[in-house]
N, C-alpha and C positions, 0 to 999 in steps of 0.2 A: 785649611782642612783637607783639601784635595792632596796636597803634598804629603801630609802626615799619613793619609790613607795609602798613598803609593808606597812610601817607605815601609809601612807596616806589613805589606805583602811579602817582604823579604823573609819574614819569620814564618810564613805559612808552610806547612808540610805538603806542598804540591809539586808536581814535576816542574823542572826549571823552565821549559819552553812555554809554560802557561803563565808565568809570573808577570811578564810585561803586559799582555792583554788584561790579566786580572787586576794589575795595578791601575791601569787606565780606567777600567770598569769601576773599581772600588772608589777611585778618586771622583768620578762622575757622580756616583751615588752619594758620597759624602757631601759634595757641593750641593746636590739637589736637596738632601735632607736638611742641610744647614739653612737653606732658603725657606723652608716650610714655616718656621715661626714668624718670619716677616710676612708671608702670605696670610697666615691666620690673623695677624694684627691688622693688616690692610683690609682684608675681605670682611671681617666681622666686627672690627672696631674702628675702621677707617683711619688707622694710624699711618701717617705718611711714611712711605717705604724708605725714603732717604734717611729719616730720623731713626727708624727701627734698625736699619742695616748698619748705620754708623755705630749705634749702641752695641749691636751684635758683634761688630768688629772687635771691640775690646774684650768681649767674652771669648771670642775665638782666639784672640791674641794671647791672653793669659792661659787659656786652656792649652794652646799649642806650646807655649813656653814650658808649661809643666810636663807635657808629654815628651817633648824633645829632650828635656834636661833629666828625665827620670826613666821613662819606659823605653825610649829609643836611643839613648845616649850611647856613643861609641866608647867602650871601656878603655881604649888605647888613646883616642883623641877626644877629650871631653868637651871640646869646643863645637862639636858637631854630632849629629846622629850617626848611626851605622850607615855606611855607604851602600847604595844599591849594587848588587853584584853585576858583573859584566853582562850576563845573559838577561838581565832585567832592564837594561838600558836601551834607549833608541839607538840603533846602529848608526855609525858615521858613514857618509857616502863620499865618493869622488876622491878616495885616497888621501893625498897630502893636503887637499883643500879642507878636509874635515868639516863637511856640511852635515849637520845632524838631520836624520830623517824626520825628526820631530817637526822641522819646518814644513815638510810636505803634509804631515799629519794635520798641522794647523790650517794649511790651505784647504785640505779636504773638508775639515770641520766648517770653515767659512762657506764653502760652496754648498755643503749640505744644508746649512742654515738658509742660504738663498733659495734653494729649491723648496724647502719647507715653508718659508714665509711668503713666497711669491707664487708658488705653483701648487699649493694644496689648499683645500677648503678650510682646514684647521688653521693654517697660517694666515689666510685671509681674515678669518674671524678674530685672530689674535691682534692683527694690525688694526682692524676696524675698532675693536674695543679699546685699543690704546689711543687711537686718534679721537674718538668721541664715544664715551660709554653710553650716553643717553640715546644717541642715534643707533648704536649697535644693539642696545636692548630693544629699541622700537622695531628694529629689523629682525628680531627673533633670535639674536645671538646671546648665549649665556655668558655674560661678562665675568661672572665668578669663575667659570671653567676656563675662560681665556686668561684670566689673571693667574689662575693656578698654573696653567701651562707656561706663562711668561716667567713666573718665579722659578719653577722647577727646571725649565730649559736653561734659564740664565745661570742658575746654580750648577747645573750639570756642566755647562761650558766653563765656568770658573774653576770647578773641580778638575776638569781635564787640563786646564792651564797650569794648575798646581802640579799635576803629575809631570807635565812637560818640563816645568822648571827644575825638577830634581832628577828626572830620568833622561832628559833630552839635551841638557847643556853639559859642557865639559866640566870637569872637577868642581866640587868634590862628589857629585852625584849623591848628595845628602842635604840635610837641612842644618844650617848653623844654629846653635842653641840660642843665639840672640835673634834668630829669624831674619838676619840681615839680607839673605839672598831671596827673601820673599816679600819684604816690606815694600809698600807703595806700588806694587805691580798692578793691583786692582785700580788704584787711583789713576795711574797712567792709562789704564784701559778706558777710563771715562773720557780722557782727552782723545784717545784714538777713535773711540766711537763717535764723539762729536765731530771730529775732523772728517771722518768717513760718512757723515750724515746718517748714522745709524743704519747704513746699508752694508750687508755682509761683504759685498765685493769692494765697496769703497773703503771698508775697514782694512782690507788686505793692503791697499796702497798706503793708507795712513799709518798702519802698523809698521810697514817697512820704513817709512819716513821717521817715525818716532824711534825705531830701533837704530837707524843710522845716527840720529842725534845722540842717543845714549852710548853707542859704541864709539862714535868719533870723538867724544869728549876727552878721552885720554890723550889722543894724538894732538888735539887742539891745545891741551894744557902744556904738552911737551914742546911743541914746535911753534906755537903762536903765542904762548904765554897768556892764554885766555883762561880765566878761572872757571871752575866746574859749574858754578851757579848760573853762568850765562845761559847754559842749556835749559835750566829750569825757568829762567826768564823768558826764553823763546817759547817754551811750551806754554807758559802762562799767557803770553801775548796771543798765541794761536787760539787757546780756549776762549779768551775774552773776545777776540775778534769774531769767532764763530758764534758765540752766544749773543753778541751785541745786537744783531738785526732782530732776533726774536724779542729781546728786551725792549727795543724801540717800538716794535709793533704792539706789544702789550701796553706800554705807556701811552701810545697813541690811541689805542682802543679805550683806555681808561679816561683820557681827556675828552674823547668824543662822547 
């Protein structure tokens, strides 16, 4: 949803220099709005957010397929949407090395999350409500408000990630109509978050590690004759290894 909002800004009749910040802003808003139904279901009907968001994934998937194949499709190359114009893309840095400035944008977002979650009263309340809702409520914290912040901020960050995916990476600066350059990025993000222990600064390191795995797979296939799926196996082993200690603790508590 964030990526679609970003590409849609290309059609707005606004000055060119405003389109990149507007694209990021609209992407954030789209992600936040898309998280709102899951919040309503969780807060007022106690629907598990994992279930509701997985179901909403399919709604967003087919909605995005429709929008990219009809409203945003490139009339010349129908396998993708219109491309974001050059002035609407994150600029490349360091000349021939071609490092996208979107990388530094992502780092700034992670640092801002750290300051919010660990150095503000609202961030403290959000973490407290996440760790133990009953204790937080007993301490005078509005768990419903904290839950709303968690959903909206999470959606905002996901929307921003969608904008980076289409405006910050090299070619085609568009969305393929089969969504192939967007699929599974959110699921990879779950593994990144687990490996980073849900800490914004830890997520920077784990994000770089997962990015190296994804990027290095082509060279591994060419020079070491190792199949692509071995990277997925490694990622799966990492996620299981990180989740296992908590699973053992829960099983132990159940037996006790």
